[in-house]
C-alpha positions, 0 to 999 in steps of 0.5 A: 476532422475525419481521416478523409479531410485530414488527407486533403490539401489546399492549393493556394494557386494565384490567390493574390490575384483575386480580382483578376480571377475571371481574366485568369480563368479565360486565359487558362482556358484559351491556353488549354484549348489551343494546346489540346487542339494543336497537339491533337492536330499533330497526332492526327496528321502524323497518323493519317498522312503517309508523307509525315511517316518520318522519324522527326514527325514520329518523335513529334507525335510522341511529344504531342501526346505527352504535352496533352497529358501534361496540360490535362493533368494540371490546367483543368484543376487550376481552372476549377480553383480559379472559377469555383474558389474550391482549393481542396485536392484529395491526397490520392489526386495529389499523389497522382499529380506527382506521378504525372509531373515527374513522368511528363517532365522527364519524358519531355527532356528525353524527347526534346534531346532525341529530336535534337539528335534527329535534327543533328543527324539530318543536317550534319550527316544527311547521307547516313540519316535513314541508316542511323535513324531507322525504324528500330532505333526510333521505336527503341528511343520512344520506348525508353522515353515512355517506359523507363520513366514510368517506374521512376515516377511511380517510385516518387509517388510511392515515396511521397505517399508515405510522408506525413503532413502535420505542419500545414495542409496549404500548398502555395502552388497551383498543383502538388509540386514535389518541392513544396510538399517536401517543405511542409512534411514533418517526416524525414525527407532527406532520402527523397531530396538525395534522390532528386539531387542525384537525378536532376543532373542525369534527367534534366541537365544532361539532356539539356547539354546534349540538346545545346551540343546538337544545335552547336553542330547544326548551326556550324553546319548551317553557316557553311551553306552557300545559299543565303536563303537556305541559311536564313530558313535554317536559322529561323527554325533553329532559333524557334526550336532553341527558344522553346528548349530554353523556355522549358529546360531553363524554367524547369531546371532553374526552379530546382537549382536556384536558392530560395528567397522571400518571393521565390514561391510566387515566382516559381508558380509563374515559371511552372505555368510557363513550362506546364501550360505555355510550352505545350502550346508553343510546341505544335506551332514551333515544330510543325505548324510553321512547316510547309510540309505539315501545312501541305499534309493538312490540305491533303487530309482536308481534301480527302475527308472534306469534299470540295476542299481545294489544295 
């Protein structure tokens, strides 16, 4: 074996479901295209329609951009494996996936926490909303989300790039999942594990707790509303938001804190697919496309660029 082939990995993906590969490919393709289209639509609407130039939709636009990066980093390779059977992935591509995985996951936690805080201010202290969530604060929060985690993700990718893999080149996953790479490395990985152990509470668990705390205050405020119709509408939105948050945070955190078992890797692959592929598909629907304001913005945009469209 030459030096190039020695650095290749093989992603086993969902190899246990050989007979269902065409069906799996179609499902992945649908998820990818819908996630891509939905998030691109949100970005276009927020950028082109002045009515959506608000803090909430500014954060949502950044979440949509991050979701596009996330699904594009992992699902196309999984689809290629499924349809061609070629499981190989080069070492540089693997390191790139580690960087994008760390960046997208960390940024998603931060943006979801920021959006939850934005909803808390809007519902619990609405008279001070535009004073607290001014343009400077919004830009600062997004800058933190996109810039703070780039060095952190780069650090992880560099640490993994110096590991040796003399045990096996097969990864029982559909992407270069850091946890799986640590298991097959023959280098000393204690420093990476310690770094992950320190970061998980701050990057994952703390934002999750802040999100839940924000929604506790939001729900307490909603209960005090006099109008039953307003309470029902608010509860409907909050329950949808919390479902997506629990799906993303619960699966991504759970994979790294739950004990390993005999069938854990097969379970982890499906859990990873939930927050890597399915959550980016749900985000546009839950946070915006169900919103009357977004639907009105879409009609305005159509009437402007498509002659003859009726509002």
